[in-house]
C-alpha positions in Angstrom: -17.0 12.0 6.8 -15.4 13.8 4.1 -12.0 13.7 3.6 -10.5 16.9 3.2 -7.3 15.4 1.7 -6.6 13.1 -1.0 -4.1 11.0 0.2 -5.0 7.9 1.7 -3.7 7.2 5.0 -2.8 3.3 6.3 -2.7 2.1 10.1 -1.1 -0.6 11.1 -3.3 -2.3 14.0 -1.7 -4.1 16.8 -1.6 -4.3 21.1 -1.9 -0.7 21.1 -5.2 -0.3 19.0 -7.3 -3.3 19.2 -10.7 -1.9 20.7 -13.5 -0.4 19.2 -13.0 2.8 20.6 -9.4 3.4 19.7 -10.3 2.0 15.9 -13.1 4.4 15.5 -11.0 7.5 16.9 -8.3 6.4 14.0 -10.7 6.2 11.7 -12.3 9.7 12.6 -8.7 11.0 12.5 -8.2 10.2 9.2 -7.2 6.3 8.7 -9.0 5.5 5.3 -7.5 1.7 5.4 -6.5 -0.6 8.3 -3.5 -2.8 7.8 -3.5 -6.8 9.7 -0.1 -7.5 10.0 -0.1 -11.1 9.9 3.4 -11.7 11.6 2.2 -10.7 14.4 -0.9 -11.9 16.1 -2.9 -15.1 16.2 -6.0 -16.0 13.8 -8.5 -15.2 16.9 -6.6 -11.8 17.4 -6.8 -11.0 13.6 -10.5 -12.2 13.5 -11.3 -9.9 16.1 -9.9 -6.7 14.8 -11.5 -7.6 11.5 -14.9 -7.9 12.9 -14.2 -4.6 14.9 -13.2 -2.6 11.5 -16.9 -3.9 9.9 -18.9 -2.8 13.1 -17.2 0.8 12.6 -18.0 0.5 9.3 -21.2 -0.1 10.0 -21.8 2.6 12.2 -19.8 5.3 10.2 -21.5 4.4 7.1 -18.7 4.5 5.1 -16.5 1.9 3.1 -13.3 0.7 4.8 -10.5 -1.4 3.3 -8.9 -3.8 5.5 -5.4 -5.1 4.2 -3.7 -8.0 5.4 -0.3 -7.8 5.4 1.3 -11.5 4.9 4.6 -12.5 6.7 6.5 -14.2 4.0 9.5 -16.5 4.2 11.8 -15.7 7.1 15.4 -16.3 6.7 17.2 -16.5 10.6 20.0 -17.9 11.9 19.9 -20.6 14.5 20.9 -20.0 18.4 23.9 -19.6 20.4 25.4 -21.3 23.3 25.6 -18.0 25.2 22.7 -16.8 23.3 24.6 -14.3 21.3 28.8 -13.1 20.3 30.5 -10.2 19.3 31.6 -10.4 15.9 35.1 -8.5 15.5 35.8 -6.7 12.1 38.1 -9.0 9.8 37.3 -12.4 11.4 36.4 -15.3 9.9 33.0 -16.4 10.7 30.8 -20.1 9.1 27.4 -20.4 8.4 26.6 -23.9 8.1 23.5 -26.4 8.7 24.7 -27.7 11.5 22.0 -27.8 14.5 24.7 -27.6 17.5 24.5 -24.1 19.4 26.7 -21.6 17.7 29.9 -19.5 19.2 32.3 -17.1 17.7 33.3 -19.0 15.0 30.4 -20.3 13.4 25.9 -20.8 13.7 23.6 -22.3 11.9 21.9 -20.9 9.1 18.9 -23.4 8.3 18.4 -22.2 4.7 20.0 -24.7 2.2 18.7 -23.0 -0.6 20.9 -20.0 0.5 24.3 -21.8 0.1 22.6 -23.3 -3.1 22.5 -19.8 -4.5 25.6 -18.0 -3.3 28.3 -16.6 -5.4 32.0 -15.6 -4.2 32.0 -12.3 -2.7 28.2 -12.2 -2.0 27.0 -10.1 1.1 25.0 -11.5 3.6 23.1 -9.1 6.3 22.5 -9.7 9.3 19.7 -7.9 12.0 18.6 -5.4 9.6 22.3 -5.1 8.2 23.7 -4.1 11.3 26.2 -6.9 10.8 27.8 -7.6 7.0 29.7 -10.8 6.0 31.1 -11.5 3.2 31.6 -14.7 1.2 34.2 -16.3 0.6 34.0 -19.8 -0.3 31.0 -22.2 0.4 29.1 -25.2 -0.8 25.9 -26.8 -0.4 25.8 -26.8 3.5 28.2 -24.1 4.9 29.4 -20.7 3.9 32.8 -19.6 5.0 32.5 -15.4 5.4 34.4 -12.4 6.3 33.3 -10.1 8.8 33.2 -6.4 6.9 31.2 -5.0 9.6 30.9 -6.6 13.4 28.5 -6.3 16.2 26.8 -8.6 18.6 24.6 -11.3 16.7 22.4 -13.4 18.9 19.8 -16.0 18.7 17.1 -16.3 15.6 18.4 -12.8 14.0 17.1 -12.0 10.5 19.5 -12.6 7.7 19.1 -11.0 4.4 20.8 -11.8 1.3 20.8 -8.6 -1.2 23.0 -10.1 -4.4 20.7 -13.1 -5.0 17.3 -14.2 -5.8 16.7 -17.0 -4.2 14.8 -20.3 -5.3 12.1 -19.9 -2.8 8.3 -18.5 -3.2 6.9 -15.5 -1.9 4.5 -17.5 0.2 5.4 -20.3 3.2 3.3 -22.6 4.5 2.3 -20.4 7.1 1.5 -17.5 4.6 -0.9 -20.3 2.7 -2.9 -20.9 5.8 -3.0 -17.0 6.8 -4.4 -16.1 2.8 -7.0 -18.6 3.3 -7.9 -17.3 6.6 -8.4 -13.7 5.6 -9.6 -14.2 2.4 -12.1 -16.2 4.4 -13.0 -13.3 6.7 -13.4 -10.9 3.7 -10.6 -8.5 3.8 -10.3 -6.7 0.5 -6.4 -6.3 -0.2 -3.5 -9.2 0.3 0.0 -7.3 0.7 2.4 -9.8 -0.4 5.9 -9.9 1.3 9.4 -11.2 -0.5 8.2 -10.6 -3.8 11.1 -11.5 -6.4 9.5 -11.8 -9.7 6.0 -11.6 -11.5 5.4 -15.3 -10.7 5.2 -14.4 -6.9 2.5 -12.6 -7.6 0.5 -14.6 -10.1 0.8 -17.6 -7.6 -0.8 -15.3 -5.1 -3.4 -14.3 -7.4 -4.3 -17.6 -8.2 -4.6 -19.1 -4.5 -6.4 -15.8 -3.8 -9.3 -16.7 -6.3 -10.5 -13.3 -6.9 -11.5 -12.8 -2.9 -9.1 -10.0 -2.5 -7.1 -7.6 -4.7 -3.3 -8.3 -4.7 -0.8 -5.7 -3.5 3.5 -6.5 -3.9 5.9 -5.2 -1.7 8.8 -4.2 -3.3 11.6 -4.8 -0.3 14.1 -6.4 -1.9 16.7 -5.5 -4.8 15.5 -7.9 -7.4 12.2 -6.9 -7.4 13.1 -3.5 -8.5 15.3 -4.5 -11.4 11.7 -6.5 -12.8 9.4 -4.1 -11.2 7.7 -3.5 -14.7 6.6 -7.5 -14.9 5.4 -7.2 -10.9 3.7 -3.9 -11.5 1.5 -5.5 -14.3 0.9 -8.6 -12.1 -0.2 -6.8 -9.4 -3.3 -4.7 -8.2 -0.9 -2.2 -6.2 2.4 -1.5 -4.7 4.1 -0.6 -1.6 7.4 0.7 -1.6 8.4 -0.9 1.6 11.6 1.1 2.5 12.6 -0.3 5.7 14.2 -3.7 3.9 14.7 -1.9 0.7 17.3 0.4 2.9 18.7 -2.7 4.4 19.7 -4.7 1.3 20.9 -1.4 -0.7 22.6 1.5 0.3 20.4 3.8 2.1 21.0 6.7 -0.6 19.6 4.5 -3.1 15.8 4.1 -1.8 14.7 7.9 -2.4 15.1 7.9 -6.2 13.8 4.3 -6.3 10.8 5.4 -4.4 10.2 8.6 -7.0 10.8 6.0 -9.9 8.4 3.6 -8.4 5.7 5.9 -7.3 6.0 7.5 -11.0 5.3 4.2 -12.3 2.6 3.0 -10.6 0.8 6.5 -11.5 1.4 5.6 -15.2 -0.2 2.4 -14.9 -3.5 4.0 -12.9 -2.4 1.5 -9.9 -2.3 2.3 -6.3 1.1 2.9 -4.6 1.5 3.4 -0.9 5.1 4.4 1.2 5.6 2.6 3.8 7.8 2.3 6.9 9.4 4.6 9.6 7.4 8.0 8.3 6.8 8.9 11.7 9.2 6.5 13.7 9.5 8.6 17.0 6.0 9.0 17.7 5.8 5.4 18.8 7.3 7.1 22.1 6.9 10.8 21.5 3.6 12.9 20.9 5.3 15.1 18.6 7.4 14.1 15.4 10.9 15.0 14.2 11.0 17.7 11.6 12.6 15.3 9.0 9.6 12.7 9.6 7.1 15.5 8.5 9.3 16.3 5.6 9.2 12.5 4.4 5.4 12.3 4.6 5.1 15.5 2.6 7.8 14.4 0.1 5.8 11.3 -0.6 2.5 13.8 -1.0 4.2 15.9 -3.3 5.0 12.8 -5.2 1.7 12.1 -6.0 1.7 8.7 -3.9 -1.5 6.9 -3.6 -1.1 6.3 0.5 1.2 6.7 2.9 1.3 4.0 6.0 1.6 4.1 9.7 3.3 0.7 11.2 4.3 0.4 14.6 3.5 3.9 15.5 -0.4 3.1 15.6 0.3 -0.8 16.1 2.1 -0.5 19.5 3.2 3.4 19.9 1.5 5.4 22.9 0.2 7.8 20.3 -1.6 6.0 17.2 -4.6 8.5 16.9 -1.9 11.5 17.4 0.0 9.6 14.9 -3.0 9.4 12.4 -4.0 13.2 13.3 -0.6 14.4 12.2 -0.5 12.5 9.0 -3.9 14.0 8.4 -2.5 17.6 8.8 0.4 17.1 6.9 -1.6 16.1 4.1 -4.1 18.8 4.1 -1.1 21.3 4.6 1.0 19.8 1.6 -2.0 19.4 -0.5 -3.4 23.2 0.1 0.1 24.4 -1.0 0.4 26.1 -4.6 3.5 24.5 -5.4 1.7 20.9 -4.9 -0.5 21.9 -7.6 2.1 22.9 -9.8 4.2 19.5 -9.1 1.6 17.3 -9.5 0.9 18.9 -13.2 4.1 19.1 -13.8 4.7 14.9 -13.2 1.6 14.0 -15.6 2.2 12.0 -18.3 1.3 12.5 -22.0 -2.0 11.3 -23.5 -3.3 7.6 -23.8 -4.6 6.2 -26.8 -8.3 4.5 -25.2 -11.3 5.7 -25.1 -11.7 5.6 -21.2 -8.2 7.5 -20.8 -9.3 10.5 -22.9 -12.7 10.7 -21.1 -11.1 10.7 -17.9 -8.6 13.5 -19.6 -11.4 15.5 -20.6 -13.1 15.5 -16.9 -10.0 16.6 -15.6 -9.6 19.4 -18.1 -13.2 20.4 -17.9 -13.0 20.6 -14.0 -9.7 22.7 -14.2 -11.0 25.0 -16.5 -14.3 25.8 -15.4 -16.4 26.2 -12.1 -16.6 22.4 -11.5 -17.1 21.3 -8.0 -16.7 17.0 -8.4 -16.0 14.3 -10.7 -18.4 11.8 -10.2 -17.5 8.3 -11.8 -20.0 5.4 -12.1 -17.8 2.0 -11.9 -18.4 -1.4 -11.2 -14.4 -2.7 -11.1 -13.1 0.4 -10.2 -10.8 1.0 -13.4 -12.7 4.4 -14.0 -11.8 6.0 -10.8 -8.2 4.6 -10.9 -7.8 6.3 -14.2 -9.6 9.5 -13.1 -7.1 9.2 -10.0 -4.2 8.8 -12.6 -5.1 12.8 -13.5 -4.7 14.0 -10.0 -7.7 16.8 -10.8 -7.8 19.4 -8.2 -11.6 18.7 -7.4 -13.0 15.6 -5.7 -13.9 12.3 -7.3 -16.7 10.8 -6.0 -16.8 7.3 -6.6 -20.0 5.6 -7.0 -20.0 1.7 -7.4 -23.3 -1.0 -6.6 -20.5 -3.2 -5.2 -19.3 -3.0 -1.3 -16.2 -4.9 -2.7 -15.4 -2.2 -5.2 -15.7 0.5 -2.6 -13.6 -1.0 0.0 -10.9 -1.2 -2.5 -11.3 2.3 -3.9 -10.4 3.9 -0.8 -6.9 3.0 -1.3 -7.0 4.9 -4.1 -5.9 8.9 -4.6 -8.8 11.3 -4.0 -11.7 8.7 -4.0 -14.6 9.6 -1.8 -16.3 6.0 -2.1 -20.1 5.7 -2.1 -22.6 2.7 -2.8 -25.5 3.8 -5.0 -28.7 1.5 -6.4 -28.3 -0.3 -9.5 -28.5 1.9 -12.7 -29.5 0.7 -16.4 -30.1 4.2 -18.1 -27.4 7.1 -17.7 -30.0 9.7 -16.9 -30.6 8.0 -13.6 -26.9 7.4 -13.4 -26.7 11.6 -13.6 -29.5 12.0 -11.0 -27.9 9.5 -8.6 -24.3 11.7 -8.8 -26.4 15.0 -8.4 -28.0 13.8 -5.4 -24.9 12.0 -3.9 -22.6 15.1 -4.8 -25.3 17.6 -3.0 -26.1 15.6 0.0 -22.5 14.4 0.8 -21.6 18.7 0.7 -19.1 18.7 -2.6 -21.8 20.5 -4.4 -25.2 22.7 -4.0 -27.8 23.3 -5.8 -26.3 26.4 -8.1 -23.1 23.9 -9.2 -22.1 21.7 -11.8 -20.1 18.4 -11.7 -19.2 16.2 -14.2 -20.5 12.6 -14.6 -18.6 9.9 -16.5 -19.8 6.2 -16.9 -19.8 3.3 -19.1 -23.0 2.2 -21.3 -24.0 0.0 -21.3 -24.1 -0.6 -17.6 -22.3 -3.1 -14.9 -19.7 -4.0 -17.9 -16.5 -3.4 -16.6 -13.8 -1.6 -18.5 -16.5 0.6 -21.1 -16.2 4.1 -19.8 -17.3 5.9 -22.7 -19.5 8.9 -21.8 -19.1 12.2 -20.0 -21.4 14.9 -19.2 -21.2 18.3 -17.3 -24.5 18.2 -15.2 -26.2 21.3 -13.3 -27.2 20.3 -10.0 -30.5 22.3 -9.7 -32.0 20.8 -12.7 -31.5 17.1 -11.6 -35.6 16.7 -11.6 -35.6 17.2 -15.6 -33.3 14.3 -16.3 -36.5 12.0 -15.7 -38.4 13.5 -18.4 -35.3 13.3 -20.9 -35.3 11.3 -24.2 -32.4 8.5 -24.0 
């Protein structure tokens, strides 16, 4: 099941996509990674979806990554005596710790840490920013505000505090339970919500203890300000534009997206662009032109993956949504302008031997008739370095570890295969040629580039490159080392 595109597609599973037939159809249509949203569904439901994905993986014979998205702490108002009230612009409104049902003048906000962190003039956003409040006066158990943008406020609506770094851990008690559960299942990636600082990522990594890679969701202005530190502490990044668009002026989000994607590429770490990409396809079999342009923009930027949320989890057309993304990706990546944009956005020369090897592999592939770059990698580092170069030929990722193969399915261009143990480089060449030819990436008269690290099975030792003619693969068994 070779993908005819380089960018990866992440599809969220939910009520509309929980059975074997639908999940297999989503994978066939182009889904490379499946997201399990821990905000919705019981552990039994999540475990059932995980098991179905692994069945599809076994039946198709191709590695599939599973991303468990932790909910993070949720800040919500309490309840109202009348279930909701209309807040008028310019009116006064109090938030406090009192459990008494609210009215048009006040409501409970059961989060003392918010009151402890406020400043005069700070903004509080309610119901995805539809209601905006400005803080005039506050103490440890209340905040008096003025309604800047009014509307209907109702029971348990979410609250955002964009101007403040809150003294909250990114992992709630529920998140810790969920983390242990999904790591026990064997997920490949953990998506961490409510990241505000690098320490949040390090805490999650300690709890995961190597059982899953850590992906940080950038959804708060505080995270954007310290992004370099968060990126260094993370294995991958998600640009969660929905929450960013609530807490920041919407016009700020596109340039932030571009900056973060470029920084992730420079660091050779996967980056997902997410939220509302094909939102209209929740109810419509055809997306809007603006949505198609949005997906295309992420592809032109060189993102590793684009993501579907409710479109595939709860929409009426989950398979059609994945098919649309696949079609857009294939069309964009065949555009000569795409290659020009990708070439122009490459970084400068890097300092290490591994960087030089993968840069040379890409240059050889672009200047000669090379059909694929085959990478042997235990940790996945070599494959990610090659992917950073964004070569114009397929990247064939070969590893002996299933967990590495699965995680690499999130990496741009990586076509992942399991291979047997290899102790000598000529065995690696034979394995690479065999995989490339049998999988349709090359024919007997073609050549491939093979990269690896010697000694084998030692992470981070990429130090060798060879151009291998496919038709001569049998001679390597008689070559001297």
